[in-house]
LUMVEX-373671 format. One line per 2 residues: number of its first residue (from 1); for each residue x negated, y negated, z negated of C-alpha. Coordinates in nm, 4 decimals, m for minus. Layout:
BEGIN
NUM	X/Y/Z ~ ...;
***
This chain:
BEGIN
1	m0.9440/m0.4203/1.6600 ~ m1.0672/m0.4652/1.3001;
3	m0.9802/m0.2177/1.0059 ~ m1.0405/m0.2833/0.6633;
5	m1.0294/0.0155/0.4203 ~ m0.9415/m0.0196/0.0396;
7	m0.8736/0.2222/m0.1532 ~ m0.7432/0.1592/m0.5543;
9	m0.7514/m0.2337/m0.5013 ~ m0.5024/m0.2505/m0.8018;
11	m0.7151/0.0028/m1.0738 ~ m0.7626/m0.1995/m1.3798;
13	m0.6307/m0.4785/m1.2613 ~ m0.4480/m0.7112/m1.4355;
15	m0.0544/m0.7211/m1.3510 ~ 0.0183/m1.0945/m1.2676;
17	m0.3325/m1.0872/m1.0132 ~ m0.1408/m0.7948/m0.8273;
19	0.0859/m1.0312/m0.6524 ~ m0.2033/m1.2533/m0.5627;
21	m0.3864/m1.0030/m0.3913 ~ m0.0929/m0.8660/m0.1653;
23	m0.0775/m1.2211/m0.1091 ~ m0.4221/m1.3230/m0.0103;
25	m0.4313/m0.9482/0.2046 ~ m0.1573/m1.0622/0.3706;
27	m0.2496/m1.3879/0.4790 ~ m0.5979/m1.1722/0.5930;
29	m0.3776/m1.0247/0.8879 ~ m0.2408/m1.2626/1.0154;
31	m0.5577/m1.4571/1.0422 ~ m0.7614/m1.1965/1.1438;
33	m0.5162/m1.0049/1.2948 ~ m0.6427/m0.6762/1.1593;
35	m0.4795/m0.3450/1.0306 ~ m0.5140/m0.2475/0.6485;
37	m0.5787/0.1019/0.5207 ~ m0.5108/0.0984/0.1860;
39	m0.4894/0.4325/m0.0822 ~ m0.3061/0.3077/m0.3789;
41	m0.0668/0.4500/m0.6057 ~ 0.0907/0.0816/m0.7386;
43	0.4354/0.1123/m0.5451 ~ 0.5418/m0.2637/m0.5359;
45	0.2226/m0.3276/m0.4373 ~ 0.1639/m0.1448/m0.1587;
47	0.5507/m0.2502/m0.0582 ~ 0.3980/m0.5595/m0.0485;
49	0.1847/m0.5718/0.1843 ~ 0.2915/m0.2458/0.4294;
51	0.4154/m0.1866/0.7336 ~ 0.4608/0.2087/0.6857;
53	0.4113/0.4439/0.3928 ~ 0.2361/0.7421/0.3798;
55	0.2307/1.0128/0.1087 ~ m0.0557/1.2151/0.0925;
57	m0.0829/1.5429/m0.1379 ~ m0.3522/1.7686/m0.1402;
59	m0.4726/1.6308/0.2041 ~ m0.1443/1.6842/0.3762;
61	0.1080/1.4253/0.4635 ~ 0.4198/1.4853/0.2690;
63	0.6734/1.1823/0.3284 ~ 0.6163/0.9002/0.5965;
65	0.8461/0.5696/0.6455 ~ 0.8386/0.2425/0.8275;
67	0.8623/m0.0158/0.5230 ~ 1.1569/m0.1593/0.5756;
69	1.3638/0.2937/0.5595 ~ 1.1321/0.3926/0.1931;
71	1.3557/0.5110/m0.0444 ~ 1.0881/0.3454/m0.3497;
73	1.3032/0.6453/m0.5811 ~ 1.2017/0.9186/m0.3629;
75	0.8017/0.7718/m0.3733 ~ 0.7826/0.6912/m0.7235;
77	0.8732/1.0888/m0.7942 ~ 0.5463/1.1896/m0.5408;
79	0.3435/0.9403/m0.7641 ~ 0.4261/1.0239/m1.0727;
81	0.2481/1.3339/m1.2493;
***
């Protein structure tokens, strides 16, 4: 299995480019059959590329769902400071 690990890939990136990054990552996944692990705070980007969402707080998993079952408002609550 091939694995790609991305740590906040949208940080500092112009909003209009974020959708393009998601599209390219999805294409890479399909072409190479790789798994991507992403640490990210931009929920819309995460929802575009993820199969599963896990929220981690202080090193503990506090929420986990498949993308299709995600309650975006609940996740946004975890991400806000």
